[in-house]
C-alpha positions in Angstrom: 42.9 -45.6 4.6 46.4 -44.3 5.1 46.9 -43.1 8.6 48.5 -40.0 7.3 45.2 -39.0 6.0 43.5 -39.1 9.4 44.0 -35.4 10.1 42.4 -34.5 6.8 39.5 -36.8 7.3 39.0 -35.5 10.8 38.7 -32.0 9.5 36.4 -33.0 6.6 34.1 -34.8 9.0 33.8 -31.6 11.0 33.2 -29.6 7.9 30.0 -27.6 7.8 28.2 -29.3 5.0 24.5 -29.0 4.2 24.3 -31.7 1.5 22.8 -34.9 2.6 21.4 -33.3 5.8 18.0 -32.5 4.3 18.3 -28.9 5.6 17.4 -25.9 3.4 20.5 -24.2 1.8 21.7 -21.2 3.8 20.2 -18.0 2.4 22.3 -15.0 1.2 20.5 -11.8 0.3 21.7 -9.6 -2.6 20.5 -6.5 -4.4 20.6 -5.9 -8.2 23.7 -4.1 -9.2 25.5 -4.8 -5.9 27.7 -7.7 -4.8 27.2 -10.8 -2.7 29.6 -13.1 -0.9 28.7 -16.8 -1.0 30.5 -18.6 1.9 31.2 -22.3 1.5 30.9 -23.1 5.2 33.8 -25.6 4.9 36.8 -25.6 7.1 40.0 -27.7 6.7 43.8 -27.4 6.4 44.4 -29.6 3.4 46.3 -28.4 0.4 46.2 -29.3 -3.3 42.4 -29.2 -3.3 40.1 -28.9 -6.3 37.2 -26.5 -5.7 34.2 -26.2 -8.1 31.3 -23.7 -7.8 28.1 -24.5 -9.7 24.7 -22.9 -10.1 22.7 -26.0 -9.6 19.4 -24.2 -10.3 20.4 -23.9 -13.9 23.0 -26.8 -14.0 25.7 -24.3 -14.8 29.4 -24.7 -13.8 30.7 -21.3 -12.8 34.4 -21.8 -12.0 37.0 -24.3 -11.0 40.1 -23.7 -8.8 43.0 -26.2 -9.0 46.7 -25.9 -8.4 46.4 -22.2 -7.5 44.6 -21.3 -10.8 41.0 -20.2 -11.2 39.2 -20.8 -14.5 35.7 -19.4 -15.2 33.5 -21.5 -17.4 30.3 -19.6 -17.9 30.4 -16.4 -20.0 27.5 -14.8 -18.0 29.8 -14.8 -15.0 32.9 -13.8 -16.8 34.5 -10.8 -15.1 31.8 -10.8 -12.4 33.1 -13.5 -10.0 36.1 -13.7 -7.6 37.2 -16.9 -5.8 38.8 -16.8 -2.3 40.8 -20.0 -1.9 41.5 -19.5 1.7 37.9 -20.1 2.7 36.5 -21.4 -0.7 34.0 -18.5 -0.8 32.6 -17.1 -4.1 32.0 -13.3 -4.6 29.7 -12.2 -7.3 29.6 -8.6 -8.6 27.0 -6.6 -10.5 24.2 -9.0 -9.4 21.4 -9.8 -11.8 18.0 -11.2 -11.0 18.9 -14.4 -12.9 21.8 -14.9 -10.5 19.3 -16.0 -7.9 19.1 -19.7 -7.1 21.0 -22.5 -5.3 24.8 -22.7 -5.5 26.9 -25.6 -4.6 30.6 -25.7 -3.8 32.4 -29.1 -4.1 35.8 -29.6 -2.5 37.9 -32.6 -3.7 41.0 -33.8 -2.0 44.0 -35.3 -3.8 42.8 -38.6 -2.3 39.5 -38.3 -4.2 37.4 -37.6 -1.1 34.7 -34.9 -1.7 32.7 -32.6 0.5 29.9 -30.3 -0.7 28.0 -27.4 0.6 25.1 -25.4 -0.8 23.9 -21.9 -0.4 20.8 -20.1 -1.7 21.2 -16.6 -3.2 18.2 -14.3 -3.3 18.4 -11.3 -5.5 16.0 -8.4 -5.2 15.6 -5.1 -7.0 16.2 -2.2 -4.7 13.1 -0.4 -3.5 13.1 3.2 -4.6 10.6 6.0 -5.2 8.5 5.3 -2.2 5.4 7.5 -2.1 2.1 7.9 -0.3 -1.2 8.6 -2.0 -4.5 9.2 -0.4 -8.2 8.9 -1.2 -10.7 11.0 0.7 -13.6 9.2 2.4 -15.1 12.0 4.3 -14.4 15.4 5.9 -11.0 14.1 7.2 -11.4 10.3 6.9 -9.2 9.0 4.2 -7.2 6.1 2.9 -3.4 6.2 2.7 -1.7 3.9 0.1 2.1 3.2 0.0 3.7 2.4 -3.3 7.1 2.4 -5.0 8.2 3.4 -8.5 10.7 0.5 -8.8 11.7 -2.5 -6.8 10.1 -5.6 -5.4 8.7 -4.8 -1.9 7.7 -7.9 0.0 6.2 -6.1 3.0 4.9 -2.8 4.2 4.8 -1.2 7.6 3.2 2.0 8.9 4.0 4.3 11.8 2.1 7.1 13.4 4.8 9.3 14.9 7.1 6.7 16.4 4.5 4.1 17.0 4.0 1.1 14.7 0.4 0.8 13.5 -1.9 -2.2 13.5 -5.6 -2.7 13.2 -7.5 -0.7 15.8 -10.5 1.6 16.0 -8.8 4.4 14.1 -6.7 2.4 11.6 -7.5 -0.5 9.4 -4.8 -2.2 7.3 -5.8 -3.7 4.0 -4.1 -5.9 1.4 -0.5 -6.8 2.3 -0.3 -3.8 4.6 0.3 -1.2 1.8 -3.0 0.5 2.5 -4.3 1.9 5.7 -7.7 3.5 6.3 -7.6 6.4 8.8 -10.7 7.4 10.8 -9.7 10.2 13.3 -11.7 10.1 16.5 -10.3 13.4 17.8 -9.0 16.7 16.5 -6.0 16.1 14.2 -2.9 18.1 15.2 0.1 17.8 13.0 0.4 14.0 13.1 3.1 12.4 10.8 2.4 9.0 9.2 5.3 7.1 7.7 5.3 4.2 5.4 8.1 1.7 5.0 8.3 -0.5 1.9 10.9 -3.2 2.1 12.3 -6.4 0.8 15.2 -8.4 2.3 17.7 -6.4 0.3 16.5 -2.8 0.7 14.1 -0.4 2.4 12.3 2.7 1.2 10.4 5.1 3.4 8.1 8.1 2.9 6.1 10.2 5.3 3.1 12.6 5.2 1.6 15.0 7.7 -2.0 14.4 8.4 -2.8 18.1 8.3 -1.4 18.2 4.8 -3.8 15.4 3.7 -6.8 17.2 5.3 -5.8 20.4 3.5 -6.4 18.6 0.2 -10.2 18.5 1.1 -10.4 22.2 1.9 -9.6 25.5 0.3 -6.5 27.7 0.9 -8.5 29.5 3.7 -9.0 26.2 5.5 -12.8 26.1 4.8 -14.6 23.3 2.9 -15.5 24.2 -0.6 -19.3 23.9 0.0 -19.1 26.5 2.8 -17.4 28.9 0.5 -20.0 28.3 -2.2 -22.8 29.1 0.3 -21.0 32.3 1.3 -20.7 33.4 -2.3 -24.5 32.8 -2.9 -25.4 34.7 0.2 -23.1 37.6 -0.9 -24.7 37.7 -4.4 -28.2 37.8 -2.9 -27.3 40.6 -0.5 -25.8 42.6 -3.4 -28.9 42.1 -5.5 -31.2 43.2 -2.6 -29.1 46.3 -2.2 -29.3 47.2 -5.9 -33.1 46.7 -5.9 -33.4 49.0 -2.8 -31.2 51.7 -4.5 -33.3 51.5 -7.6 -36.6 51.9 -5.6 -35.2 54.9 -3.7 -34.0 56.5 -6.9 -37.4 56.0 -8.5 -39.2 57.5 -5.5 -36.9 60.6 -5.5 -37.5 61.1 -9.2 -41.3 60.8 -8.8 -41.2 63.3 -6.0 -39.2 65.7 -8.1 -41.6 65.3 -10.9 -44.7 65.6 -8.6 -46.0 62.3 -9.7 -47.5 59.4 -7.8 -47.1 55.7 -8.4 -50.5 55.6 -10.0 -49.4 58.2 -12.5 -46.3 56.4 -13.4 -48.2 53.1 -13.8 -50.5 54.8 -16.3 -47.4 55.6 -18.5 -46.0 52.2 -18.0 -49.3 50.7 -19.2 -49.1 52.6 -22.4 -45.5 51.5 -22.8 -46.5 47.9 -22.3 -49.1 48.2 -25.1 -46.5 49.2 -27.6 -45.0 46.7 -30.0 -41.8 45.3 -28.5 -39.7 46.5 -31.4 -41.1 50.1 -31.2 -41.1 50.8 -27.5 -38.2 52.1 -25.4 -36.0 49.8 -23.4 -37.0 48.7 -19.9 -34.0 50.5 -18.4 -35.1 53.7 -20.0 -38.7 53.2 -18.6 -37.3 52.5 -15.1 -34.5 55.1 -14.9 -35.9 57.9 -17.2 -39.7 57.9 -16.9 -39.8 61.5 -18.2 -39.0 60.2 -21.7 -41.9 57.8 -21.6 -44.2 60.6 -20.3 -43.2 62.7 -23.2 -43.9 59.9 -25.7 -47.2 58.8 -24.2 -49.4 61.8 -23.6 -52.8 61.0 -22.1 -55.5 63.6 -22.9 -58.6 61.8 -22.0 -59.5 61.2 -18.3 -61.4 58.0 -19.1 -58.5 56.8 -21.2 -56.1 57.4 -18.3 -58.4 55.5 -15.9 -58.5 52.6 -18.4 -54.7 52.7 -18.6 -54.5 52.5 -14.8 -56.9 49.6 -14.8 -54.8 47.8 -17.4 -51.7 48.4 -15.4 -53.4 46.9 -12.3 -54.5 43.8 -14.2 -51.1 43.1 -16.0 -48.5 44.5 -13.6 -50.3 44.2 -10.3 -48.1 46.8 -8.8 -50.3 50.0 -8.8 -53.1 51.1 -6.7 -56.5 51.5 -8.3 -57.3 54.5 -6.0 -56.3 58.0 -6.7 -54.6 59.7 -3.7 -57.1 61.7 -1.7 -55.1 64.9 -1.9 -54.8 64.7 -5.6 -57.3 64.4 -8.5 -56.5 62.4 -11.6 -55.4 64.9 -14.2 -57.5 65.3 -17.3 -54.6 66.0 -19.6 -51.0 65.1 -20.0 -48.4 66.1 -17.4 -45.7 68.5 -18.5 -42.1 67.5 -18.1 -40.5 69.1 -15.2 
């Protein structure tokens, strides 16, 4: 070897070259649509070198640099690559997922000596649209799930406030960490849970307040739906009881005004009951305006009236079979007051 080449050989021997060492290619992380710089890792002071970049994963020659000129060979990289002769690096713009793979740069001296280095490019789609969904498992026990609308997340992490979460008595991570089951052991007070979905090229985060999740299981008043339902049923029952009491009071007042007893009224109700359904007055009329029924059903025979009272006792079960001691059963119909 010519002694004049010793300085060049010395530098080439010291060059950082991964080929032939058995080591994995150096990784470079890129994001779709962004740019990535592939460094050769070679250092020397020689001139008049030929530099070739190849995508060896697809056996594609990308460009060649010689005598100060750069020529791009592959059309898929046309207008997207830039070569830096000073450090032999290759810059790729507008990254695509198919750009991922192992790249090799080969440096050839004018003496024919060659040195090569490899680098691995990993291209990921940026994580975006990170969101947290929940599924109720109890009053305030629930499952939080972290997801993204686009991108390739490779890992998930959770925080409660500023503290990273793991598996414990309150939290249980499932899957690849995207899901966490929450079982509060104490009263919940405005705790923030944050999810981080990430890949080597990007990160997306989202957070949710625990009280907001608990509100999803209750009404706007803060009460569970079943408690509200019970309250509504109780209110309806109370209103119905009040209405019945009012009706009874009204009937008693009307009977007193007409100088009638319940036994008298039952006698008229019994006659009303014997009528054909399509011919008798409505039940509301019977209940609220008994004088119209009395005017329709006149009882002139004392025995007939006693029979009517007996029938009313048997069918309705609401009348007394005894005539009040201070009043005798009338033998004729009562006039309307």
